[in-house]
CHARMM internal coordinates of N, CA and C (Angstrom, degrees):
IC EDIT
DIST 1 N 1 CA 1.4505
DIST 1 CA 1 C 1.5250
ANGL 1 N 1 CA 1 C 110.63
DIST 1 C 2 N 1.3159
ANGL 1 CA 1 C 2 N 118.32
DIHE 1 N 1 CA 1 C 2 N -36.82
DIST 2 N 2 CA 1.4629
ANGL 1 C 2 N 2 CA 119.74
DIHE 1 CA 1 C 2 N 2 CA -179.66
DIST 2 CA 2 C 1.5204
ANGL 2 N 2 CA 2 C 110.95
DIHE 1 C 2 N 2 CA 2 C -68.40
DIST 2 C 3 N 1.3427
ANGL 2 CA 2 C 3 N 117.06
DIHE 2 N 2 CA 2 C 3 N -28.26
DIST 3 N 3 CA 1.4603
ANGL 2 C 3 N 3 CA 119.04
DIHE 2 CA 2 C 3 N 3 CA 177.67
DIST 3 CA 3 C 1.5283
ANGL 3 N 3 CA 3 C 110.83
DIHE 2 C 3 N 3 CA 3 C -65.67
DIST 3 C 4 N 1.3155
ANGL 3 CA 3 C 4 N 116.50
DIHE 3 N 3 CA 3 C 4 N -41.15
DIST 4 N 4 CA 1.4624
ANGL 3 C 4 N 4 CA 118.76
DIHE 3 CA 3 C 4 N 4 CA -179.77
DIST 4 CA 4 C 1.5300
ANGL 4 N 4 CA 4 C 110.83
DIHE 3 C 4 N 4 CA 4 C -68.16
DIST 4 C 5 N 1.3228
ANGL 4 CA 4 C 5 N 117.08
DIHE 4 N 4 CA 4 C 5 N -35.21
DIST 5 N 5 CA 1.4690
ANGL 4 C 5 N 5 CA 120.46
DIHE 4 CA 4 C 5 N 5 CA 177.32
DIST 5 CA 5 C 1.5243
ANGL 5 N 5 CA 5 C 110.02
DIHE 4 C 5 N 5 CA 5 C -66.46
DIST 5 C 6 N 1.3189
ANGL 5 CA 5 C 6 N 116.48
DIHE 5 N 5 CA 5 C 6 N -43.66
DIST 6 N 6 CA 1.4657
ANGL 5 C 6 N 6 CA 120.35
DIHE 5 CA 5 C 6 N 6 CA 179.14
DIST 6 CA 6 C 1.5243
ANGL 6 N 6 CA 6 C 110.85
DIHE 5 C 6 N 6 CA 6 C -66.02
DIST 6 C 7 N 1.3367
ANGL 6 CA 6 C 7 N 116.74
DIHE 6 N 6 CA 6 C 7 N -38.39
DIST 7 N 7 CA 1.4653
ANGL 6 C 7 N 7 CA 119.83
DIHE 6 CA 6 C 7 N 7 CA 176.98
DIST 7 CA 7 C 1.5255
ANGL 7 N 7 CA 7 C 110.82
DIHE 6 C 7 N 7 CA 7 C -62.76
DIST 7 C 8 N 1.3158
ANGL 7 CA 7 C 8 N 116.11
DIHE 7 N 7 CA 7 C 8 N -42.55
DIST 8 N 8 CA 1.4631
ANGL 7 C 8 N 8 CA 120.69
DIHE 7 CA 7 C 8 N 8 CA 179.22
DIST 8 CA 8 C 1.5232
ANGL 8 N 8 CA 8 C 110.52
DIHE 7 C 8 N 8 CA 8 C -63.78
DIST 8 C 9 N 1.3296
ANGL 8 CA 8 C 9 N 116.38
DIHE 8 N 8 CA 8 C 9 N -43.52
DIST 9 N 9 CA 1.4675
ANGL 8 C 9 N 9 CA 120.06
DIHE 8 CA 8 C 9 N 9 CA 178.63
DIST 9 CA 9 C 1.5207
ANGL 9 N 9 CA 9 C 110.62
DIHE 8 C 9 N 9 CA 9 C -61.68
DIST 9 C 10 N 1.3320
ANGL 9 CA 9 C 10 N 116.26
DIHE 9 N 9 CA 9 C 10 N -41.70
DIST 10 N 10 CA 1.4591
ANGL 9 C 10 N 10 CA 120.65
DIHE 9 CA 9 C 10 N 10 CA -179.88
DIST 10 CA 10 C 1.5289
ANGL 10 N 10 CA 10 C 110.70
DIHE 9 C 10 N 10 CA 10 C -64.34
DIST 10 C 11 N 1.3258
ANGL 10 CA 10 C 11 N 117.14
DIHE 10 N 10 CA 10 C 11 N -40.74
DIST 11 N 11 CA 1.4663
ANGL 10 C 11 N 11 CA 120.53
DIHE 10 CA 10 C 11 N 11 CA 178.75
DIST 11 CA 11 C 1.5255
ANGL 11 N 11 CA 11 C 110.84
DIHE 10 C 11 N 11 CA 11 C -63.41
DIST 11 C 12 N 1.3341
ANGL 11 CA 11 C 12 N 116.36
DIHE 11 N 11 CA 11 C 12 N -41.67
DIST 12 N 12 CA 1.4636
ANGL 11 C 12 N 12 CA 119.62
DIHE 11 CA 11 C 12 N 12 CA 178.61
DIST 12 CA 12 C 1.5239
ANGL 12 N 12 CA 12 C 111.27
DIHE 11 C 12 N 12 CA 12 C -65.92
DIST 12 C 13 N 1.3297
ANGL 12 CA 12 C 13 N 117.06
DIHE 12 N 12 CA 12 C 13 N -39.39
DIST 13 N 13 CA 1.4697
ANGL 12 C 13 N 13 CA 119.98
DIHE 12 CA 12 C 13 N 13 CA 177.65
DIST 13 CA 13 C 1.5255
ANGL 13 N 13 CA 13 C 110.62
DIHE 12 C 13 N 13 CA 13 C -62.29
DIST 13 C 14 N 1.3415
ANGL 13 CA 13 C 14 N 116.34
DIHE 13 N 13 CA 13 C 14 N -43.65
DIST 14 N 14 CA 1.4599
ANGL 13 C 14 N 14 CA 119.98
DIHE 13 CA 13 C 14 N 14 CA 179.62
DIST 14 CA 14 C 1.5287
ANGL 14 N 14 CA 14 C 110.98
DIHE 13 C 14 N 14 CA 14 C -64.24
DIST 14 C 15 N 1.3301
ANGL 14 CA 14 C 15 N 116.58
DIHE 14 N 14 CA 14 C 15 N -41.26
DIST 15 N 15 CA 1.4635
ANGL 14 C 15 N 15 CA 120.00
DIHE 14 CA 14 C 15 N 15 CA 178.80
DIST 15 CA 15 C 1.5226
ANGL 15 N 15 CA 15 C 110.64
DIHE 14 C 15 N 15 CA 15 C -64.26
DIST 15 C 16 N 1.3245
ANGL 15 CA 15 C 16 N 117.19
DIHE 15 N 15 CA 15 C 16 N -40.57
DIST 16 N 16 CA 1.4615
ANGL 15 C 16 N 16 CA 120.82
DIHE 15 CA 15 C 16 N 16 CA 178.83
DIST 16 CA 16 C 1.5236
ANGL 16 N 16 CA 16 C 110.73
DIHE 15 C 16 N 16 CA 16 C -66.16
DIST 16 C 17 N 1.3260
ANGL 16 CA 16 C 17 N 117.03
DIHE 16 N 16 CA 16 C 17 N -40.01
DIST 17 N 17 CA 1.4601
ANGL 16 C 17 N 17 CA 120.11
DIHE 16 CA 16 C 17 N 17 CA 176.87
DIST 17 CA 17 C 1.5276
ANGL 17 N 17 CA 17 C 111.18
DIHE 16 C 17 N 17 CA 17 C -62.60
DIST 17 C 18 N 1.3388
ANGL 17 CA 17 C 18 N 116.82
DIHE 17 N 17 CA 17 C 18 N -41.68
DIST 18 N 18 CA 1.4674
ANGL 17 C 18 N 18 CA 120.17
DIHE 17 CA 17 C 18 N 18 CA 177.99
DIST 18 CA 18 C 1.5214
ANGL 18 N 18 CA 18 C 110.41
DIHE 17 C 18 N 18 CA 18 C -63.12
DIST 18 C 19 N 1.3352
ANGL 18 CA 18 C 19 N 116.16
DIHE 18 N 18 CA 18 C 19 N -42.06
DIST 19 N 19 CA 1.4660
ANGL 18 C 19 N 19 CA 120.57
DIHE 18 CA 18 C 19 N 19 CA -179.87
DIST 19 CA 19 C 1.5238
ANGL 19 N 19 CA 19 C 110.29
DIHE 18 C 19 N 19 CA 19 C -63.40
DIST 19 C 20 N 1.3220
ANGL 19 CA 19 C 20 N 117.19
DIHE 19 N 19 CA 19 C 20 N -47.58
DIST 20 N 20 CA 1.4636
ANGL 19 C 20 N 20 CA 120.67
DIHE 19 CA 19 C 20 N 20 CA -178.55
DIST 20 CA 20 C 1.5178
ANGL 20 N 20 CA 20 C 111.12
DIHE 19 C 20 N 20 CA 20 C -66.00
DIST 20 C 21 N 1.3176
ANGL 20 CA 20 C 21 N 116.93
DIHE 20 N 20 CA 20 C 21 N -36.33
DIST 21 N 21 CA 1.4623
ANGL 20 C 21 N 21 CA 120.30
DIHE 20 CA 20 C 21 N 21 CA 178.91
DIST 21 CA 21 C 1.5217
ANGL 21 N 21 CA 21 C 110.17
DIHE 20 C 21 N 21 CA 21 C -68.24
DIST 21 C 22 N 1.3222
ANGL 21 CA 21 C 22 N 116.84
DIHE 21 N 21 CA 21 C 22 N -37.81
DIST 22 N 22 CA 1.4692
ANGL 21 C 22 N 22 CA 121.32
DIHE 21 CA 21 C 22 N 22 CA 179.05
DIST 22 CA 22 C 1.5250
ANGL 22 N 22 CA 22 C 110.56
DIHE 21 C 22 N 22 CA 22 C -66.18
DIST 22 C 23 N 1.3263
ANGL 22 CA 22 C 23 N 117.57
DIHE 22 N 22 CA 22 C 23 N -40.51
DIST 23 N 23 CA 1.4603
ANGL 22 C 23 N 23 CA 121.78
DIHE 22 CA 22 C 23 N 23 CA -178.85
DIST 23 CA 23 C 1.5206
ANGL 23 N 23 CA 23 C 112.32
DIHE 22 C 23 N 23 CA 23 C -71.52
DIST 23 C 24 N 1.3104
ANGL 23 CA 23 C 24 N 117.71
DIHE 23 N 23 CA 23 C 24 N -23.50
DIST 24 N 24 CA 1.4567
ANGL 23 C 24 N 24 CA 119.87
DIHE 23 CA 23 C 24 N 24 CA -175.56
DIST 24 CA 24 C 1.5232
ANGL 24 N 24 CA 24 C 112.24
DIHE 23 C 24 N 24 CA 24 C -74.45
DIST 24 C 25 N 1.3319
ANGL 24 CA 24 C 25 N 118.19
DIHE 24 N 24 CA 24 C 25 N -13.77
DIST 25 N 25 CA 1.4569
ANGL 24 C 25 N 25 CA 120.75
DIHE 24 CA 24 C 25 N 25 CA -179.23
DIST 25 CA 25 C 1.5228
ANGL 25 N 25 CA 25 C 112.65
DIHE 24 C 25 N 25 CA 25 C -92.39
DIST 25 C 26 N 1.3115
ANGL 25 CA 25 C 26 N 117.36
DIHE 25 N 25 CA 25 C 26 N 6.45
DIST 26 N 26 CA 1.4614
ANGL 25 C 26 N 26 CA 120.54
DIHE 25 CA 25 C 26 N 26 CA -179.35
DIST 26 CA 26 C 1.5273
ANGL 26 N 26 CA 26 C 109.57
DIHE 25 C 26 N 26 CA 26 C -68.63
DIST 26 C 27 N 1.3117
ANGL 26 CA 26 C 27 N 115.83
DIHE 26 N 26 CA 26 C 27 N 143.33
DIST 27 N 27 CA 1.4626
ANGL 26 C 27 N 27 CA 121.05
DIHE 26 CA 26 C 27 N 27 CA -178.46
DIST 27 CA 27 C 1.5199
ANGL 27 N 27 CA 27 C 108.62
DIHE 26 C 27 N 27 CA 27 C -100.84
DIST 27 C 28 N 1.3179
ANGL 27 CA 27 C 28 N 115.62
DIHE 27 N 27 CA 27 C 28 N 126.65
DIST 28 N 28 CA 1.4562
ANGL 27 C 28 N 28 CA 119.98
DIHE 27 CA 27 C 28 N 28 CA 176.20
DIST 28 CA 28 C 1.5237
ANGL 28 N 28 CA 28 C 108.95
DIHE 27 C 28 N 28 CA 28 C -82.63
DIST 28 C 29 N 1.2912
ANGL 28 CA 28 C 29 N 115.50
DIHE 28 N 28 CA 28 C 29 N 141.53
DIST 29 N 29 CA 1.4581
ANGL 28 C 29 N 29 CA 120.44
DIHE 28 CA 28 C 29 N 29 CA 178.98
DIST 29 CA 29 C 1.5204
ANGL 29 N 29 CA 29 C 109.22
DIHE 28 C 29 N 29 CA 29 C -101.66
DIST 29 C 30 N 1.3144
ANGL 29 CA 29 C 30 N 115.80
DIHE 29 N 29 CA 29 C 30 N 58.62
DIST 30 N 30 CA 1.4570
ANGL 29 C 30 N 30 CA 119.94
DIHE 29 CA 29 C 30 N 30 CA -176.98
DIST 30 CA 30 C 1.5201
ANGL 30 N 30 CA 30 C 111.84
DIHE 29 C 30 N 30 CA 30 C -79.40
DIST 30 C 31 N 1.3250
ANGL 30 CA 30 C 31 N 117.58
DIHE 30 N 30 CA 30 C 31 N -16.34
DIST 31 N 31 CA 1.4509
ANGL 30 C 31 N 31 CA 119.29
DIHE 30 CA 30 C 31 N 31 CA 179.60
DIST 31 CA 31 C 1.5262
ANGL 31 N 31 CA 31 C 112.00
DIHE 30 C 31 N 31 CA 31 C -85.86
DIST 31 C 32 N 1.3142
ANGL 31 CA 31 C 32 N 117.71
DIHE 31 N 31 CA 31 C 32 N -12.50
DIST 32 N 32 CA 1.4609
ANGL 31 C 32 N 32 CA 121.52
DIHE 31 CA 31 C 32 N 32 CA -179.59
DIST 32 CA 32 C 1.5234
ANGL 32 N 32 CA 32 C 109.85
DIHE 31 C 32 N 32 CA 32 C -87.42
DIST 32 C 33 N 1.3155
ANGL 32 CA 32 C 33 N 115.27
DIHE 32 N 32 CA 32 C 33 N 155.27
DIST 33 N 33 CA 1.4554
ANGL 32 C 33 N 33 CA 119.88
DIHE 32 CA 32 C 33 N 33 CA 178.69
DIST 33 CA 33 C 1.5130
ANGL 33 N 33 CA 33 C 110.16
DIHE 32 C 33 N 33 CA 33 C -88.90
DIST 33 C 34 N 1.2887
ANGL 33 CA 33 C 34 N 115.52
DIHE 33 N 33 CA 33 C 34 N 157.31
DIST 34 N 34 CA 1.4570
ANGL 33 C 34 N 34 CA 121.01
DIHE 33 CA 33 C 34 N 34 CA 175.93
DIST 34 CA 34 C 1.5167
ANGL 34 N 34 CA 34 C 109.30
DIHE 33 C 34 N 34 CA 34 C -75.90
DIST 34 C 35 N 1.3201
ANGL 34 CA 34 C 35 N 116.41
DIHE 34 N 34 CA 34 C 35 N 147.94
DIST 35 N 35 CA 1.4599
ANGL 34 C 35 N 35 CA 120.05
DIHE 34 CA 34 C 35 N 35 CA 178.68
DIST 35 CA 35 C 1.5226
ANGL 35 N 35 CA 35 C 111.31
DIHE 34 C 35 N 35 CA 35 C -77.26
DIST 35 C 36 N 1.3043
ANGL 35 CA 35 C 36 N 117.37
DIHE 35 N 35 CA 35 C 36 N -21.56
DIST 36 N 36 CA 1.4617
ANGL 35 C 36 N 36 CA 120.95
DIHE 35 CA 35 C 36 N 36 CA -179.05
DIST 36 CA 36 C 1.5248
ANGL 36 N 36 CA 36 C 108.61
DIHE 35 C 36 N 36 CA 36 C -97.03
DIST 36 C 37 N 1.3129
ANGL 36 CA 36 C 37 N 116.06
DIHE 36 N 36 CA 36 C 37 N 111.04
DIST 37 N 37 CA 1.4629
ANGL 36 C 37 N 37 CA 121.04
DIHE 36 CA 36 C 37 N 37 CA 178.41
DIST 37 CA 37 C 1.5214
ANGL 37 N 37 CA 37 C 109.09
DIHE 36 C 37 N 37 CA 37 C -103.42
DIST 37 C 38 N 1.2945
ANGL 37 CA 37 C 38 N 116.74
DIHE 37 N 37 CA 37 C 38 N 136.36
DIST 38 N 38 CA 1.4643
ANGL 37 C 38 N 38 CA 123.53
DIHE 37 CA 37 C 38 N 38 CA 178.99
DIST 38 CA 38 C 1.5285
ANGL 38 N 38 CA 38 C 111.71
DIHE 37 C 38 N 38 CA 38 C 52.98
DIST 38 C 39 N 1.2995
ANGL 38 CA 38 C 39 N 116.45
DIHE 38 N 38 CA 38 C 39 N 48.73
DIST 39 N 39 CA 1.4639
ANGL 38 C 39 N 39 CA 120.37
DIHE 38 CA 38 C 39 N 39 CA -176.56
DIST 39 CA 39 C 1.5183
ANGL 39 N 39 CA 39 C 111.89
DIHE 38 C 39 N 39 CA 39 C -70.21
DIST 39 C 40 N 1.3279
ANGL 39 CA 39 C 40 N 117.21
DIHE 39 N 39 CA 39 C 40 N -26.75
DIST 40 N 40 CA 1.4590
ANGL 39 C 40 N 40 CA 119.70
DIHE 39 CA 39 C 40 N 40 CA -175.63
DIST 40 CA 40 C 1.5209
ANGL 40 N 40 CA 40 C 112.67
DIHE 39 C 40 N 40 CA 40 C -111.40
DIST 40 C 41 N 1.3008
ANGL 40 CA 40 C 41 N 116.84
DIHE 40 N 40 CA 40 C 41 N 18.88
DIST 41 N 41 CA 1.4564
ANGL 40 C 41 N 41 CA 120.45
DIHE 40 CA 40 C 41 N 41 CA 179.28
DIST 41 CA 41 C 1.5131
ANGL 41 N 41 CA 41 C 111.45
DIHE 40 C 41 N 41 CA 41 C -84.69
DIST 41 C 42 N 1.3234
ANGL 41 CA 41 C 42 N 116.65
DIHE 41 N 41 CA 41 C 42 N 178.70
DIST 42 N 42 CA 1.4694
ANGL 41 C 42 N 42 CA 119.86
DIHE 41 CA 41 C 42 N 42 CA 179.43
DIST 42 CA 42 C 1.5258
ANGL 42 N 42 CA 42 C 110.91
DIHE 41 C 42 N 42 CA 42 C -69.88
DIST 42 C 43 N 1.3113
ANGL 42 CA 42 C 43 N 115.46
DIHE 42 N 42 CA 42 C 43 N 155.05
DIST 43 N 43 CA 1.4612
ANGL 42 C 43 N 43 CA 120.82
DIHE 42 CA 42 C 43 N 43 CA 178.73
DIST 43 CA 43 C 1.5260
ANGL 43 N 43 CA 43 C 109.39
DIHE 42 C 43 N 43 CA 43 C -72.13
DIST 43 C 44 N 1.3204
ANGL 43 CA 43 C 44 N 116.11
DIHE 43 N 43 CA 43 C 44 N 162.23
DIST 44 N 44 CA 1.4653
ANGL 43 C 44 N 44 CA 120.57
DIHE 43 CA 43 C 44 N 44 CA 179.86
DIST 44 CA 44 C 1.5207
ANGL 44 N 44 CA 44 C 111.59
DIHE 43 C 44 N 44 CA 44 C -62.71
DIST 44 C 45 N 1.3134
ANGL 44 CA 44 C 45 N 116.81
DIHE 44 N 44 CA 44 C 45 N -38.61
DIST 45 N 45 CA 1.4575
ANGL 44 C 45 N 45 CA 121.04
DIHE 44 CA 44 C 45 N 45 CA 179.12
DIST 45 CA 45 C 1.5190
ANGL 45 N 45 CA 45 C 108.40
DIHE 44 C 45 N 45 CA 45 C -145.08
DIST 45 C 46 N 1.2991
ANGL 45 CA 45 C 46 N 114.07
DIHE 45 N 45 CA 45 C 46 N 160.40
DIST 46 N 46 CA 1.4553
ANGL 45 C 46 N 46 CA 118.66
DIHE 45 CA 45 C 46 N 46 CA 179.41
DIST 46 CA 46 C 1.5190
ANGL 46 N 46 CA 46 C 109.39
DIHE 45 C 46 N 46 CA 46 C -81.29
DIST 46 C 47 N 1.2925
ANGL 46 CA 46 C 47 N 117.78
DIHE 46 N 46 CA 46 C 47 N 140.81
DIST 47 N 47 CA 1.4620
ANGL 46 C 47 N 47 CA 121.06
DIHE 46 CA 46 C 47 N 47 CA -179.21
DIST 47 CA 47 C 1.5164
ANGL 47 N 47 CA 47 C 111.14
DIHE 46 C 47 N 47 CA 47 C -68.57
DIST 47 C 48 N 1.3068
ANGL 47 CA 47 C 48 N 114.81
DIHE 47 N 47 CA 47 C 48 N 144.02
DIST 48 N 48 CA 1.4613
ANGL 47 C 48 N 48 CA 121.02
DIHE 47 CA 47 C 48 N 48 CA 175.83
DIST 48 CA 48 C 1.5171
ANGL 48 N 48 CA 48 C 108.46
DIHE 47 C 48 N 48 CA 48 C -100.98
DIST 48 C 49 N 1.3209
ANGL 48 CA 48 C 49 N 116.53
DIHE 48 N 48 CA 48 C 49 N 121.19
DIST 49 N 49 CA 1.4539
ANGL 48 C 49 N 49 CA 120.63
DIHE 48 CA 48 C 49 N 49 CA 176.41
DIST 49 CA 49 C 1.5176
ANGL 49 N 49 CA 49 C 107.96
DIHE 48 C 49 N 49 CA 49 C -104.41
DIST 49 C 50 N 1.3098
ANGL 49 CA 49 C 50 N 116.62
DIHE 49 N 49 CA 49 C 50 N 119.55
DIST 50 N 50 CA 1.4610
ANGL 49 C 50 N 50 CA 121.37
DIHE 49 CA 49 C 50 N 50 CA -179.44
DIST 50 CA 50 C 1.5108
ANGL 50 N 50 CA 50 C 109.15
DIHE 49 C 50 N 50 CA 50 C -118.61
DIST 50 C 51 N 1.3056
ANGL 50 CA 50 C 51 N 114.00
DIHE 50 N 50 CA 50 C 51 N 141.79
DIST 51 N 51 CA 1.4696
ANGL 50 C 51 N 51 CA 118.69
DIHE 50 CA 50 C 51 N 51 CA 177.35
DIST 51 CA 51 C 1.5146
ANGL 51 N 51 CA 51 C 109.70
DIHE 50 C 51 N 51 CA 51 C -74.69
DIST 51 C 52 N 1.3109
ANGL 51 CA 51 C 52 N 114.60
DIHE 51 N 51 CA 51 C 52 N 147.14
DIST 52 N 52 CA 1.4641
ANGL 51 C 52 N 52 CA 118.85
DIHE 51 CA 51 C 52 N 52 CA 174.61
DIST 52 CA 52 C 1.5205
ANGL 52 N 52 CA 52 C 108.76
DIHE 51 C 52 N 52 CA 52 C -73.77
DIST 52 C 53 N 1.2932
ANGL 52 CA 52 C 53 N 115.85
DIHE 52 N 52 CA 52 C 53 N 137.20
DIST 53 N 53 CA 1.4647
ANGL 52 C 53 N 53 CA 118.97
DIHE 52 CA 52 C 53 N 53 CA 175.90
DIST 53 CA 53 C 1.5183
ANGL 53 N 53 CA 53 C 108.19
DIHE 52 C 53 N 53 CA 53 C -111.96
DIST 53 C 54 N 1.3168
ANGL 53 CA 53 C 54 N 115.11
DIHE 53 N 53 CA 53 C 54 N 135.26
DIST 54 N 54 CA 1.4449
ANGL 53 C 54 N 54 CA 117.69
DIHE 53 CA 53 C 54 N 54 CA 174.99
DIST 54 CA 54 C 1.4657
ANGL 54 N 54 CA 54 C 116.39
DIHE 53 C 54 N 54 CA 54 C 105.68
END
COOR INIT
IC SEED 1 N 1 CA 1 C
IC BUILD
């Protein structure tokens, strides 16, 4: 029974190593600009809130 547990652990370790190795080849796009410019700046105009009449 301990052999099957150790085999399972080894398979999971190998799968995790493959996953981590696959993720390490990802390319960061740090040289590209963001599509959202001034996302947190002030609005163009202040909103007008009007009461409903009627």
